[in-house]
N, C-alpha and C positions, 0 to 999 in steps of 0.2 A: 691792781693796776692793769690797764688794758694792754693789748699787744702793740700799741703805738709807742715805739721806742726811738724817738728822734727829737732833737732839740728844735723848737719852733724858730729860734733865731740864734745867731752866733753869740749875741749878748747873753742869752740864757745859759749857754754853755760856759762862758767866762765867769758869770756871776755864781753859777753852781759850783765851779771849781774853787773860786775864791771863798764861797760860803763853807765849803768842806774843810777849809783850813783856818779861817779867822774866827771861828766860834769860841767856845770856852777854852779850847786848846791853847790858842795864842795868848789869851788873857791870863790864864792861870799858870801856864808853863814857861813861856819865854822870859818874862821879867826875872823870874827866879834863876833860870839858866844863865841869863846875861849877868846878873849880879854875882852869882856864885862861881863864875869862871873869868874873873879878872876885870869885870866892869868894862870900861872903854877898850881895854886890850882885846876883848872878845870879838870886837868888830873885824879884826884882821882874819882870824880863821872863819868867821861867819861869812864874810864876803867871798873868801876863797871857796867855801863850801857851796855857796850859791852859784858861782861861776864855773866851778869844776864839776859839781855834781847836780845841783838843782836844775838849772836851765838845760844843760846837755842831756840829762837823763829824762827829763819831762818831754823834750822833743822826741827822744827815742820811743818812749811809751806812747805818746800821741800818734806818732807816725805808724807804728806797727798796729796799734788799735784801730786807726782809721783804715788801714790796709785790709784787715780781716772782717771788720764789721760783725764781730761775734764776741762771745764771752771769752774771758781770759783763758780758762782751762781748755776750751775748744781750740783756740788759736795756738796755744802751746803744743797741743797734740798734733795739730796740722803741721807745725814747724818740724817737730820730731816726736814720734809717739813715745820714745824712751824718756822724755821729759814731762810727761803728763803729770807726774807727782808734783812738780813745781806749780803746775797749773791749778792745783787744788791747795797746795801749801799756803800760798799767799792769801787767797780769798778766805780760807779758814782762819788764818792769823788775824786778818782784818776784822772778821766777825767777832773774834775774841776781844778786840779793841772796842767794838760796838757794845759789848756786854758791860765792860767796866765803865765805859763812857756814859752809859745810861745812869750810873750812880751819880756822877757829877751833874748830869742833867736833872736828876731828882733833887739834889741839893739846891740847885739853882731855882727849881720850881718852888721849893719851900721858901726860899728867900724872896721870890717874887711876891708871895703872899705876905710875908713878914714886912716887906718894904712899905706896905700901905699904912702901917702904924709903928714902924721901927721896932718890930718885935724882938730884935736881937739885943735890945737893951743898951745900957751905957758901956758895956764891956763886950764888944763883938768877938774878941778872942776867946774868952771863956765860954760864951754861948756856942760858938762853932765847935770847939774841940770837946767840951765837957757836956753841955746841955743837949746839943743836937746829935753829934756823932758818938758820944759816950766812949771816946777813943780808948782802945785797949791794945797794948803791945803783945798780949798773950793770946795764943791760939784759942784759949778758952772763950775769948770774946766772940767766936763764931756761934756760940750758944746763947748769946745775948741779942735777941732780935729787936729791932727798932721799928715799930709799926709805921710811924709817920714817914720814915724814909722809904719803906716798902710801898706805901700807898702812893707817894710822889713818883716813884720809879714806875709803878704799874700804870699810872696816869700817862707818863711819857711813852710807854710802850703802846698804849692804846692810840695815842696821837700818831706815833710812827706807823702803826698798822693802817690807820685811816689814810694818811697821806700816801703811803706806798701803794695803795689800791687805785690811785689816780694815774692817768697817763703822764708821761715824763714832763710835758710842757705845762699842763694845767696843775700838776702836783708840785714837784720839786722846782720846776722852772719858774712858776708863778711866785712861790714862796721866796726863792732866791732874789727875784727882781725887787721884791718889797723890802725884805729884811736886811740884805747886805748894805744897800745905801743908807738905810735907817740906822744900822749899827755904827757905820762910820760917822754919821751926823751926831748921834748921841755921844760917841766917844770923844769927838771934838769938844763938845760942851763940857763934859766931865773933866777932860784933861786941862782945858783952859782954866776952869775954876780951880782945879787942884794946884795949878802953878801959882795961884794967888794966895794960897794958904800960908800962914806963918810956919816957918820951918821947912818949906818946900825945898829950899836950897840945900838943906842938910841931906835930904834924901837923894837929890840929884848929884850932890858931890860924892856920895857913897856909890851911886850907880856908875858915874862916869870917871871916877878916879882910877886910872889904868894901873893895873899891876902887870907891868911888862914882863916880869920874871916868869909869869905863868905861861908865856908863849913857848917856853922851852919844855913845858910839861905836856905829856901826851894827852892828859885828861881834857884839857881845854879844846884840843882839836877833835877829840872824840865827841865832846858835848856839842860842838858846832855842827858837825856832820849829822849827829843824832837829831839835833833840833831841825835841820833842814829836811831830813827824812820825815820827821813828824809833821812839820808845819805845811809842807808841800805835798804830803801824802805819797811820798816816793816809795816804790817797791810794794805798794799796797794794792796794785791792780785797779785802783780807782780811776786814775788818769786814763789808763788803757780802756776801761769800760766806758767812761764818759766819751772818749774820742770815737768809740765805735758807734755812737749815736749821732755824730756830727754830720751835717749836710755836705754834699759835694762842693768842692771849691773853697773849703775853710782854710784860712791862713793860720796853720797850727803853730808856726814859729813865732809869729807876732802874738798869738794868744798866750803862748808859754811865757814870753817876756812880760806881758801885761799882768798875768796871774802872779808871777814871781815878784814883780815890783809892788803890786798892790798888797800882797801878803807881807812883804818886808816892811813897807811903810806902816801898815796897820800895827804889827806886833811891836815895832820900835816906838811908835807914837803912844800906844797903850802903856808901855813901860814908863814913859815920862809921867803919866798920871799916877801909876801905882807907886812910884818912888817919891813923888811929891807928897802923896798921902802918908807914906811911911815916914818921911821927914817930919811932917806935922805930928804924927803919932809919937815920934821920938822926942820932939820938943815938949809936948804936953805931958808925957809920962816919965821923961827923964831916962828912958831906956834906949840903949844904942840901937841903931838901925839893924846892925848885924844880929842882934838878939830878937828882933821882930821878924826877920826873914828866916823862918825855919822850914817852910815847905811851900811848894808852888801853889797848891790849892787855896791856902790861906790868904793869898794875895787878893783873890776875888771875894772870898767870904768873910774876910776880916778887914782888909784895907778899904774897900768900897763902902761897906756899912759905916765905917768910922767917919768917912767924909760926909756921908748922908746925915750923920748925927749932927753935923755942924752947919748943914745947909738950911735949917729952918723949914718953913712950910714948902719951899721949893723941892725939898727931898721927897715929899709925899707925892709929887708928880714925876720928878726925874728918876727917883729910885725904882718905882714899879716899871717905868718905861725902859730903864736900863736892863733890869733883870729879865723883863719880858723879851727884849730884843736879843739879849745874849742867849736866852732859852731857845728862841727861834733859830738863831745861828747854830746853836748846839744841835738842833734837830736836823739841819742840813748836813752837818758833819756825820751824824749817825745814819741818816738816810744814804749817804754816800758809802758808808762802810758795809751796809747790807747788800748793796747793789752787785758787787763782783760775785759773791757766793750765790746769790739768787739767780743771776743771769746764767751762771755756769750750770747750776742744778736744772734750770729750765732746758738748756741746750742738751744735756746728757740724758735726762730722765723723762723729758716730755711733759713735765708738770706745767700747769697753767701758772701765770705770774701771780694771780690772786692766791692760789693754794700754796705756792712756794713762800710767798711773803708771810702768809698766816703761820705756816709751820716754823719758819725762822723766828718770827716775833714771839711765838709761844715758847720755843726752846730758849731763846735769849732771855725772856722775862723770868722763866723759872731759874735758870742758872744765875742770873743777876741778883737774886735774893741773897746770895753769899755776901754781897756788898751792903746789904741792909742790916748788917750786924755791927757790933762794937769793934770787930776786927776788920771791918770793911775798908777803912782808910788805909791800914797797913797792907792788906791784901792787894788793894788797888795799886799801891806803889810797887809792890813786888812784880805783879803781872805786867804793869806798864814798863818796868825796866827790862824784863825778859823780852817783851814784844819789840820794843824800840831799839834796844842795844844789841840784841842777839838775833831774833827771828827775822826782822825786816831787813837788817843789814846784810845778812847772808842771802836774803831774797833779792836784794839789789844786785849783788855780785852774780847770782845765778841768772837774773834777767839780762844783765850785760852780756853774759856768755851766749845765752840763747838768742837774744835779739840782735846783738852786734856781730856775732860770729856765725851761728848756725843759720839764722834768717838772712844774714848779710845786710848790715845796715846801709852799706853804700847804695843799695837799690832805692833807698828813700830820698837820697840827696836831690836829684833832679826834680822829683815829684814835689818835695817840700819847698825847694827854692823857687819853683815856678809860681807858687802861690804866696810867697813871702814878700811883704812890703817893707821889711826891716833888714835884718841880717841874712846873709847867705851862708849855707853850710859848705864846708870843704873838708880837706884832709885833716884839718885841725880837730874837727868834730869827731871824726873816726878815731883819731889817736886818743882822744879823751875817753870815748865810750868803749873802745876796744882794749886799751892798755892802762892808761892812768887811773881811770875811775875804778875798775875792778881790783887793781892792785892796792890802791889807797884805801878803799872801803874794806878790803880783806884785813888790812892792818888794823883799821879801826874796830872791826868785828872781833879780832883776836884780843884787842885791848879791852873791849867790853866783857868778853868772857873772863879774862884775867881779873878784871875789877870785881865782877860778881863773886868769883871764887875766893879772892883774897880779902875783900872788904865786906862782903855780904854776911848778914847774920845767919845763924842756923835756920831760922824760920824762912828767910829769903831763899836760901839754897833749896830747902824742901819744896817751897812753892814754885821755884824756878823749874825744878825737876818735874813736878806734877804738871805744870803748864806745858812744858815741852812734850811730856807723854801724851797729854790730851791733844795737842796740836798734831803730833806725828801720827797718832792712831786715827784721828778723824780724817786726816789727809789720806791715809792708806785706804780707809774704808771707801771714800769717794772715788779713789783711783781704781780700785779692783772691782767695784760693783759694775755689772754689765750695763751698757747703754740701752735705753728703752726707745731710742729714736734713730732712724736710719741716717738722719742728717748730721749725726755726731761726728762722722769722719769727713764731712764736706765743709770746707771753709775756703771761699774764693779769694785769690789774690787780686788786689785792685791796682797795684803799682808794678 
């Protein structure tokens, strides 16, 4: 990628941020979270999470990112050198997401090929879990290597490497402009068809049947805030990094609302299609919907192939187009997760963008081979839980402290309001980002820790500890290594 690091248009920025959220993540994760946390009742904590954390926190990240126009680590050091560790903690954590996300991208790549001839057969469930993943709950599965998954993942890394070497607008910007609208269009077609399937009402009844009693359970609130963190990339330093590339005069408040709204519409609309398909599967097989919904990833790689099996010849067109588009959306998500660490490394160590991206892609590809094993699916679940329920939530709290208190968020209000065509910030925003949000997320974080300790298997606890050790050590290394560029301590305030 060249040194040109600026969005060519405001729309490129918005679509890139939407693309970083609505790829595979919202299709395989959100419907499962929605269903397993009270169905229709989940919308109450979900909306609260968007209003209390999603929009206010994104505005904070965008504002500070726009102010410094630098990498996340460099800006944190500028605010207070004692907090530099946080400046590396979050980019490294996000890079760990990128590594396991490449496995899901690889699975989708395989399905993109299979969709041309419905290669998953008459029983997509058995094909996914047994034939393809060769799923094993034992750590011995790490020694069962699955070549086809490894090849698909390596192909994805090569594509990521290629796109990352383009400048921001002609690379990620151009890809986002094409694939995000296309993904929405294809999803509309699939959902509309799914709603016409026999038994669709069974799945929708299961999805929207509210279990109001769960609102008194801590877990449903933790799941809602965790979902918003995941789907809007909060605390991942992605929004901060993207905002640092925006042009002068950008309306960051309106952009935030647009991104949050588009993301919410997409993930809830996708859930309609998924559960319509599950209702059809339940009617055909005589199996309860609850027994069909056992994991999030299966909703993409089991539910969608099932509906393509009954689409006739149309599936031979729509199937490949769907998996191709989701694959491209997944690429934008992965490209967004490599950006914060890459930019920070360039700023501190003076490496070229091209060389930095190459190093990170090679390291990521090598480590990701752990997920190309029979134990890969289980390992992915453990690492995903650690990153999203523990690492990123504490990162959100730390960011609130640094951005809202040490940087002093009130400095952003007049600057952001002057460019806003929608809402205006006031004391209410400061109360949220300074008090309500860090306190609430801290409680959620404690709950996540307790949940992992009390309910996690021994394997999960082991890999949680290993993941934490890798994250903390890598962060420490980046923090203590001496800077190789004199600009490392220079970051100009713009507001």
